Wavefront OBJ file of the C-alpha trace (Angstrom):
o trace
v 21.676 29.424 -12.377
v 20.335 26.894 -14.869
v 23.486 27.102 -17.005
v 25.603 26.469 -13.925
v 23.563 23.388 -13.041
v 23.720 22.046 -16.599
v 27.515 22.407 -16.662
v 27.739 20.569 -13.363
v 25.451 17.811 -14.678
v 27.840 17.095 -17.558
v 30.284 15.594 -15.072
v 27.747 13.257 -13.470
v 26.708 9.780 -14.514
v 23.042 10.300 -13.688
v 20.398 12.933 -14.285
v 20.131 14.402 -10.778
v 22.082 17.404 -9.512
v 22.208 18.476 -5.877
v 22.352 22.250 -5.670
v 23.372 23.495 -2.254
v 22.624 27.110 -1.536
v 24.109 29.227 1.227
v 26.664 28.502 3.860
v 27.070 28.616 7.619
v 26.331 31.996 9.138
v 25.011 33.351 5.844
v 21.713 34.555 7.276
v 21.895 36.674 10.394
v 18.217 37.504 10.730
v 15.055 35.489 10.194
v 13.805 37.956 7.593
v 16.889 37.298 5.436
v 16.231 33.559 5.403
v 12.526 33.964 4.686
v 13.252 36.388 1.823
v 15.705 33.908 0.269
v 13.229 31.075 0.714
v 10.515 33.068 -1.082
v 12.882 34.126 -3.878
v 14.207 30.622 -4.504
v 10.690 29.199 -4.470
v 9.654 31.698 -7.138
v 12.699 30.880 -9.277
v 12.087 27.131 -8.974
v 8.397 27.552 -9.808
v 9.306 29.597 -12.891
v 11.828 27.007 -14.051
v 9.376 24.148 -13.517
v 6.566 25.917 -15.384
v 8.642 26.866 -18.447
v 8.796 23.626 -20.419
v 11.299 25.080 -22.890
v 13.922 24.907 -20.119
v 13.564 21.116 -19.985
v 14.229 20.992 -16.262
v 12.431 19.750 -13.167
v 13.516 21.369 -9.915
v 12.532 19.562 -6.759
v 13.157 21.647 -3.702
v 13.692 20.052 -0.356
v 12.737 22.823 2.006
v 11.846 21.914 5.535
v 8.434 22.853 6.813
v 8.972 26.061 8.714
v 6.739 27.388 11.421
v 7.664 31.071 11.278
v 6.235 31.631 14.759
v 9.150 29.610 16.140
v 11.839 31.668 14.399
l 1 2 3 4 5 6 7 8 9 10 11 12 13 14 15 16 17 18 19 20 21 22 23 24 25 26 27 28 29 30 31 32 33 34 35 36 37 38 39 40 41 42 43 44 45 46 47 48 49 50 51 52 53 54 55 56 57 58 59 60 61 62 63 64 65 66 67 68 69
């Protein structure tokens, strides 16, 4: 994923890349979305904590009240 983002960044004139994940109707059940949210959060945390990657991922997840899903 990081290589893909770095290739995309080569075409931009600034140092920010918007990475959009998923598409309409991708998740059919709440559990699918929550599993993806947990997995992506873990990946982003790993990338942010490994300074050799020289990357800072800022996720823009909405606050989710799982009781309303």
